[in-house]
N, C-alpha and C positions, 0 to 999 in steps of 0.2 A: 575635114576629120575634124574641125571643130565644133562645124554643125550637124554632123554625127551625133557627136558626144551629146551636145547641146540637146538635140530630138530624144536621146535614151535617156538624159538622167532626167529631162522633165516629165516623159512615162511612169520612170520610177517613182520620181518624186510625187504625181500625181495617184499613183496606190500604194505608196507607205509612208506618207509625210506625217509628221507627229499630227496627233488629235488638237493640240495647242496651235498647231497651225491653219490646221481646219477651221476649229473655232476665230481664231483671227481675220479667216477671209469672211467667213460669214460675217462676224460682227462688221465688217468693213462692206458687204457687198449691202446690211439692214442699213447701217449707216446713209447708203450712196441713195436708196430706197423711201428712207423717212424724210428726206432733205425735202422742203419748200417750193416748188415750182411755180410761178403764175400759170403754166394752162401743157397740155401732152405735149406739142412741140418742142418747148422751152425744155421740157426733159429726156425728150429723143436726141436732143444736139450735144448733151452734155456726157461724158462719157470718164470714167475711171478706172484705170487697167493698177492690181491690186502687183501684180509678176510683170518685171520688167527687166528688159536684157542691153545691158550695157556694154561694149566691145572698144577698146583702148588698146593699142599696136598689138600683143599679140595673147592680150587678155582678155577673156568673156566673161561678164561676170549676172548672176542672173538673181535678183532680189527677189521677194517676198515685202512690199512696204516698206521700210527700209533696212530690212533684216536681208543681208547678202547669204544665198541659200548654196549656189555652186558656184564653183569658179574652174572655168578649162586655160590655162597656160599652154600654150605652143611653144617648146623651144625650138634649139638645134634639131638636137635627135631627142626630141620626148613630147610627148604631151601626157598633161597629168590634170586631172579632175580633185579638187579639193570640194567636200562637202560640210558643210560650217569650218574648222579646225583641222579635221581628218585628208590626209590624200589617203582617197580609197581606190581611187583605178590611174593607172600609170603605164604609158607606152613607149617604149624604149625602140626604137628603127634606128640599127647601125650596119652599117657596110656589109657583115657577114653572119647579123644577127638581129631577130624583133622578138622584144622580151614585153609581156602582157603581167601586172603586177596590178592585184585586186589585195587591197589590206597584206598581210604577211606569205602572199601563195602567189606565185609566178609558172606563167606557161614560157615556154624559151621556144622558140624554133632558131636552129645555128646550123648553119655550111661550114664544113671546118673539110679539107681535105679531100674533098668531091663527096662530103657525106653531111647526109643532113640527119638532124635527130631532133625529136619531139619531148619537151621536156614538161615533167610537171610536179612542180615541188614547191619550197620556201624560197621566200624573194634570195636569203643568205646563200644561195646555189647559184647567184644568178650570172657569176663571171665563166668566162668560158674556160677558165681551168679549171671552177667548181663542176660545170658541166663534163668536164673530162678525169675528173677524181683526181687532183691536184691542188684545190683550192685551198677552205677553210675548213676545222674542223664540223661535222655534223654529226650528232648520235642520235641512237634509239629509244626515246622514251615517248614522244603523241602518237596516238595510235589507239587501237583496242584488243582487251583484254579481255579471253573468257576463260574460267577454271574451276578447282574446284577449291572447295573449304571444309575444314577440320580446327579439333583442338587439341593440344598437347598436353598433359601435366607436367606436373613439375622436373618429374623423371624423364620426361620429353617421352610419351608412352601414348598410343591410344586409346590404355585400359582406363577408367573411372571407379576411384573409391565409393565404397556405396552410397554415400551422402553426395556422391554426384554423379548417379548413374543417369538421371533424368537429364542428365547435357549429352549424352551419346547421341551420333547423329547420324544419317545416311549420307556420307559420303557421294554416291550416284548420284542422289537429289542437290546437294549442299554444296551451290554454284557460287559464282561470284563473277559479276562485269565492272571490267575498270574501263574508264572514258577518260583519257590524259588528253588534254586539248590544250594546253601550250608545252612550249618547251625553248631551253634558253639551252646553247653549249658554246662552250671554250677549251678552245685548241689550245697545247702547249707549244704551236711553232709550227704544228703537222696539222695536215687532215687525218691523222691518223691515232690520235690519243688526246685526248681531253675530258674538261670535267663539263656534266651538264643536270641541269633540275629544270621545274618544270611547275606544271599544278595538275591534279586528274581528281578524278570525281569515280569514287569506289562502293557500288552496290553487293553487299554480298547476303547471299540466303541460306539458314542453318536450319536443317530440316532434320525434328526432331525422331528418334531410332523406335521410340516408346508411347505408350498413347496417353503423353501431356501434354500440357504447355507450359510455360512460366510468369511466375508474378512476384511483385515484391511482398514479403511478407515480415512488418517488423523491422525495414528497412535489409533486409535480405533477400536476396535470389532463393526461391525456392517453388520447389514442381505441384503445378495444381494438375490431379489427376482427372482424364476424362474417357473412364473406362464405362462401356454403356451408352456411348452418344453418336456410335454410329458412324466414327471420325476416318475419313477422307483422308484429311494429311493435318499436320500443325508444324507450322514453321517458326523463326524468330527472324527477323531482319534488319539489318543496320548502313547505313551509308557513311562514307565519312568522305570528307577533304584530301587527296593524299599529295602531296611537296615532299621528291627526292633532291637527292645528291648522290651522283652516280662518278664513278672514274672509269671511261670506257678506251677500250682497245679494239681497235681495227686492224686485223691480221693483214699485212702489205704482201697476200698473193697474187692480185689487181691493183690496176693503178685506176681501174673503177671504181666508186666507191659502191656500187649496187652488186658489185662479183667479191665483196670481201665478208669474211667470216669472222662476226664481231663480239664480246664478251665485256659485260659490265658490269660492276657490283658498288653497292653503295649502301645508304641509309635512307631510309623510307618514314617520313611519320604522318601520321594522320590526327584528324580534326574531325570529332563525329557531330554527324549533320542530325542524325534523327532514328529511332528504329521505333520497330511494334513487333508484335506477334499477331499472327493470321490464323485461326482455327476453320478447316471443310471438313462439314458434314452432311450425312446423307437425312433429313427430314422432310416426309415428303418432297423429296426434289433436293439439290444440293441448297445450303444454306452457308455464312459464313460467318465469323467473329473476329471484328479486327482489334487488336488494345494498344494505342501510341501511349510509352509509356520511354523511361530512362536506364528500366530495369536494374541498374547501377552498373552499366556500362561504362567503360573508362571512359571519358570525354577526349582524352589524348590519347594518342599510341607513338611508342616509333620503335623501330626496328633493321633486318637486314633482309635486302633483296638481292636479285641477280639476274641477269639475262643472256643467256647466248645463242648467237642463230647466224642466217645467211640471207641477205641482201636485206629485206623489211620482216620476212618470218624469225619468229624464235620461239624458246621457251625462257618460263618464269617462274621465280620462283621468289613468296616475303615470308618471314616468321617475324613475329612481335614480342619485342622484349618484354612487355606490358602486358602486365594479364587483362582477357579478355574483360574481365568486373573487378569493379574495385577492390583494392584486398581490405577482408575480412568480412566483404556484402557478397560478396558470394563466391563460388567453386574456382582453384587458381586453375587456371586452363588459358593456356598461349594459343590462340590463332594463328593458323599459315595458311597461305592458299600456292597452288602450282596450277599453270598452265602454259596456254599460247598467246601469243603476241601477234598481233599486225602491225607495221607504224604506219603511219605517214611518209 
């Protein structure tokens, strides 16, 4: 097992080693070539290996010069590989199961009651009880979401006052894509109720319904008409970091997590990463203009979010209590989105 792991990780290291380590290797080799030798025969008898393998008991270490790159430890019931100071791969062999953990993900093959199951998920679902639905609580945040965007006015309607008509949107083209990349779950002594938080990225497209775009004029967001430009489409795009705090309940119709209906709701905060407008028009072919600016969009936002679903599929809805634009620097509008979510 150790030899296989060593060969695999040497191959990975050779393919993806950081540039500074490759530069170090090149420097070592250049120094070797520059050493003075009395003749060619003496040069041929001198050898230098920048990569060394040390084996001691149940440990194998791979070094580049004096730097330890990879360590393989073969324990009583597990073998794991450490790259730098991080354990990136672990193989656990038990009488009724085999688990392969890569970071916080895990592939488990479990034999129980004459039944064999293969499970792919987070490492915190690794215990037999977890695989069969009785272990730690794990919520539904990490995954991919797709939906539509729009904005409500202060009276919670889609209508716009005359001064804000330029922010009328095409709901069918105004979509959001959310990539929720990290999740942490905290159960209340049960696998069915708990809190969860995490981290995500949100990308929001707002297609204007009229022939216009927007810009800051005298520190206020204003309409820029695009009449007579053979306009194809015009939109505003904004991206955010998303941080949730959710309470989730998984209804105990089944002892297996993947067969439960779940409902979660809570607070969703956002930090703006960037924004730009994009105008596409026909001018002897298609041309486009892109303007990167903050457009007085609020740099922080918070609001409510909810999810309801079964297994890994759910519907979601988000509503911001924070106006889309900074107060007194743009129309008073409150963004919302709704759509479908697929959890990891």
